[in-house]
Z-matrix of the N, CA and C atoms (Angstrom, degrees):
N
C 1 1.429
C 2 1.532 1 107.90
N 3 1.295 2 116.10 1 133.85
C 4 1.451 3 120.81 2 174.86
C 5 1.521 4 109.07 3 -104.69
N 6 1.323 5 115.56 4 133.51
C 7 1.460 6 121.10 5 178.94
C 8 1.519 7 109.60 6 -107.64
N 9 1.315 8 116.02 7 156.47
C 10 1.463 9 120.29 8 -179.95
C 11 1.530 10 112.91 9 -87.64
N 12 1.324 11 116.94 10 5.00
C 13 1.476 12 122.55 11 179.53
C 14 1.515 13 108.81 12 -158.87
N 15 1.317 14 118.80 13 171.36
C 16 1.466 15 120.61 14 177.43
C 17 1.535 16 111.03 15 -57.28
N 18 1.315 17 115.86 16 146.06
C 19 1.465 18 120.71 17 -173.93
C 20 1.521 19 112.69 18 -57.47
N 21 1.345 20 118.63 19 -39.36
C 22 1.464 21 119.44 20 -179.98
C 23 1.528 22 111.52 21 -64.76
N 24 1.328 23 117.51 22 -35.63
C 25 1.465 24 120.91 23 176.04
C 26 1.523 25 110.64 24 -69.08
N 27 1.324 26 116.43 25 -41.98
C 28 1.458 27 120.74 26 179.56
C 29 1.524 28 110.51 27 -60.59
N 30 1.342 29 116.79 28 -46.34
C 31 1.468 30 120.72 29 179.75
C 32 1.522 31 110.52 30 -62.89
N 33 1.315 32 117.29 31 -45.54
C 34 1.465 33 121.16 32 179.79
C 35 1.527 34 110.94 33 -59.06
N 36 1.324 35 116.60 34 -46.18
C 37 1.468 36 120.63 35 179.25
C 38 1.535 37 111.17 36 -63.75
N 39 1.313 38 116.86 37 -42.82
C 40 1.465 39 120.91 38 179.99
C 41 1.526 40 110.72 39 -63.35
N 42 1.316 41 116.45 40 -40.07
C 43 1.462 42 120.12 41 179.76
C 44 1.524 43 110.67 42 -64.91
N 45 1.328 44 117.31 43 -40.41
C 46 1.466 45 120.42 44 178.95
C 47 1.520 46 111.08 45 -67.23
N 48 1.322 47 116.87 46 -43.61
C 49 1.459 48 120.61 47 -177.83
C 50 1.522 49 112.52 48 -62.97
N 51 1.309 50 117.17 49 -34.69
C 52 1.465 51 120.86 50 -177.47
C 53 1.519 52 112.24 51 -98.36
N 54 1.314 53 117.04 52 0.67
C 55 1.467 54 123.41 53 -176.09
C 56 1.527 55 111.09 54 52.28
N 57 1.323 56 114.54 55 42.20
C 58 1.464 57 121.90 56 178.55
C 59 1.524 58 109.93 57 -90.22
N 60 1.305 59 115.33 58 161.84
C 61 1.460 60 120.92 59 174.69
C 62 1.519 61 109.09 60 -131.63
N 63 1.316 62 115.24 61 160.60
C 64 1.460 63 121.42 62 177.05
C 65 1.515 64 109.58 63 -84.96
N 66 1.303 65 116.68 64 145.39
C 67 1.462 66 121.97 65 172.86
C 68 1.523 67 107.03 66 -121.78
N 69 1.303 68 116.06 67 120.27
C 70 1.454 69 120.11 68 179.43
C 71 1.522 70 110.85 69 -72.37
N 72 1.317 71 115.81 70 146.67
C 73 1.462 72 120.79 71 172.45
C 74 1.527 73 105.82 72 -86.05
N 75 1.314 74 114.79 73 100.99
C 76 1.461 75 121.09 74 -178.82
C 77 1.524 76 109.89 75 -86.21
N 78 1.315 77 115.99 76 168.95
C 79 1.465 78 120.15 77 177.36
C 80 1.532 79 111.25 78 -58.94
N 81 1.351 80 119.46 79 -44.14
C 82 1.466 81 118.50 80 178.15
C 83 1.537 82 112.81 81 -62.76
N 84 1.331 83 118.18 82 -36.31
C 85 1.462 84 120.69 83 177.79
C 86 1.527 85 109.94 84 -67.15
N 87 1.329 86 116.87 85 -43.43
C 88 1.463 87 120.23 86 178.00
C 89 1.521 88 110.56 87 -60.01
N 90 1.335 89 116.85 88 -42.78
C 91 1.462 90 120.49 89 178.55
C 92 1.526 91 110.96 90 -63.95
N 93 1.329 92 116.90 91 -44.92
C 94 1.461 93 121.00 92 -179.99
C 95 1.527 94 111.10 93 -60.79
N 96 1.329 95 116.98 94 -36.19
C 97 1.471 96 119.83 95 -179.12
C 98 1.522 97 111.69 96 -61.73
N 99 1.319 98 116.78 97 -22.64
C 100 1.461 99 121.26 98 178.27
C 101 1.517 100 112.96 99 -99.09
N 102 1.328 101 116.52 100 0.62
C 103 1.465 102 120.95 101 -178.70
C 104 1.523 103 111.76 102 -123.75
N 105 1.322 104 117.31 103 17.81
C 106 1.467 105 119.78 104 -179.86
C 107 1.522 106 109.75 105 -63.49
N 108 1.327 107 116.75 106 139.84
C 109 1.461 108 119.14 107 -179.14
C 110 1.522 109 113.08 108 -67.48
N 111 1.313 110 115.27 109 165.97
C 112 1.453 111 127.64 110 -174.41
C 113 1.512 112 120.14 111 -20.73
N 114 1.308 113 114.65 112 131.03
C 115 1.444 114 122.03 113 171.42
C 116 1.511 115 116.85 114 75.81
N 117 1.331 116 117.95 115 18.08
C 118 1.465 117 120.63 116 179.44
C 119 1.528 118 109.83 117 -64.35
N 120 1.331 119 117.41 118 150.85
C 121 1.462 120 119.86 119 177.28
C 122 1.529 121 111.11 120 -54.19
N 123 1.323 122 116.25 121 149.03
C 124 1.465 123 120.31 122 -179.49
C 125 1.523 124 112.58 123 -80.18
N 126 1.324 125 117.78 124 -25.13
C 127 1.461 126 121.85 125 -178.11
C 128 1.530 127 109.85 126 -64.00
N 129 1.341 128 117.79 127 120.50
C 130 1.470 129 120.31 128 -178.59
C 131 1.531 130 113.41 129 -57.99
N 132 1.328 131 117.61 130 -37.21
C 133 1.470 132 119.99 131 179.35
C 134 1.530 133 110.43 132 -65.06
N 135 1.328 134 117.30 133 -42.31
C 136 1.466 135 120.44 134 177.14
C 137 1.520 136 110.76 135 -61.76
N 138 1.314 137 116.81 136 -39.99
C 139 1.463 138 121.08 137 179.91
C 140 1.530 139 110.75 138 -63.86
N 141 1.330 140 117.01 139 -40.85
C 142 1.467 141 120.93 140 178.52
C 143 1.527 142 109.88 141 -66.13
N 144 1.319 143 117.03 142 -41.61
C 145 1.467 144 120.67 143 178.50
C 146 1.525 145 110.43 144 -62.04
N 147 1.318 146 117.34 145 -45.30
C 148 1.475 147 121.11 146 178.92
C 149 1.522 148 110.52 147 -63.57
N 150 1.323 149 117.08 148 -46.08
C 151 1.463 150 120.84 149 -179.96
C 152 1.528 151 110.83 150 -61.12
N 153 1.317 152 117.05 151 -38.69
C 154 1.460 153 120.68 152 178.54
C 155 1.524 154 110.31 153 -64.16
N 156 1.318 155 117.39 154 -43.66
C 157 1.465 156 119.52 155 -179.79
C 158 1.523 157 111.35 156 -64.56
N 159 1.321 158 116.43 157 -38.68
C 160 1.468 159 120.08 158 177.96
C 161 1.524 160 110.10 159 -65.26
N 162 1.330 161 116.61 160 -47.78
C 163 1.462 162 121.26 161 -177.17
C 164 1.525 163 111.97 162 -63.30
N 165 1.323 164 117.09 163 -35.62
C 166 1.461 165 120.72 164 -178.12
C 167 1.521 166 112.69 165 -91.97
N 168 1.324 167 116.88 166 -6.09
C 169 1.461 168 120.37 167 179.15
C 170 1.521 169 113.22 168 66.44
N 171 1.326 170 115.50 169 37.98
C 172 1.467 171 118.50 170 179.20
C 173 1.523 172 109.73 171 -126.84
N 174 1.313 173 115.17 172 155.80
C 175 1.461 174 120.56 173 -178.91
C 176 1.529 175 110.62 174 -87.22
N 177 1.318 176 114.48 175 153.92
C 178 1.459 177 121.44 176 175.95
C 179 1.521 178 109.47 177 -93.11
N 180 1.307 179 116.81 178 134.07
C 181 1.460 180 121.67 179 171.35
C 182 1.525 181 105.00 180 -100.63
N 183 1.322 182 116.20 181 100.98
C 184 1.460 183 120.24 182 -174.55
C 185 1.521 184 111.24 183 -146.14
N 186 1.330 185 115.84 184 145.57
C 187 1.461 186 118.99 185 171.61
C 188 1.529 187 111.23 186 -94.22
N 189 1.335 188 117.07 187 2.11
C 190 1.466 189 122.29 188 -176.41
C 191 1.531 190 109.71 189 -67.36
N 192 1.312 191 116.18 190 110.91
C 193 1.466 192 122.41 191 -174.84
C 194 1.530 193 111.66 192 -59.35
N 195 1.331 194 117.61 193 -39.92
C 196 1.463 195 120.08 194 -178.23
C 197 1.532 196 111.13 195 -64.72
N 198 1.325 197 117.34 196 -39.43
C 199 1.469 198 119.92 197 178.12
C 200 1.530 199 110.50 198 -70.47
N 201 1.328 200 117.04 199 -40.26
C 202 1.465 201 120.63 200 179.76
C 203 1.523 202 110.83 201 -62.28
N 204 1.320 203 117.11 202 -39.45
C 205 1.463 204 121.29 203 -177.45
C 206 1.527 205 113.24 204 -79.58
N 207 1.323 206 117.70 205 -14.01
C 208 1.467 207 120.53 206 177.26
C 209 1.522 208 107.78 207 -73.22
N 210 1.330 209 118.50 208 116.47
C 211 1.472 210 121.13 209 -170.80
C 212 1.519 211 115.45 210 -66.23
N 213 1.323 212 118.33 211 -16.32
C 214 1.460 213 120.55 212 -177.49
C 215 1.522 214 112.54 213 -98.10
N 216 1.329 215 117.89 214 -0.99
C 217 1.466 216 121.86 215 178.29
C 218 1.521 217 109.08 216 -94.45
N 219 1.332 218 116.51 217 119.83
C 220 1.466 219 119.17 218 178.07
C 221 1.528 220 109.29 219 -76.53
N 222 1.320 221 117.99 220 102.67
C 223 1.462 222 120.80 221 -176.23
C 224 1.526 223 112.04 222 -118.11
N 225 1.309 224 114.75 223 152.54
C 226 1.460 225 122.88 224 171.08
C 227 1.511 226 106.46 225 -136.58
N 228 1.322 227 116.12 226 139.38
C 229 1.463 228 121.58 227 174.40
C 230 1.492 229 107.89 228 164.28
């Protein structure tokens, strides 16, 4: 992917435009990603994303079928 500006500027601008915020991967989130109940996706990044949404009490906006079908992931889309 080619960007029209440095990546840190692009990310900052994108975050402002969408009114998004960063969520740190804390030790409890990392631990939860390895303790998700039955049938969680095998991809470690997906597990961290799901654990973060659970820990923060927010839904995931994703088209990822595996995350949508995981019954413990709060998803919207």
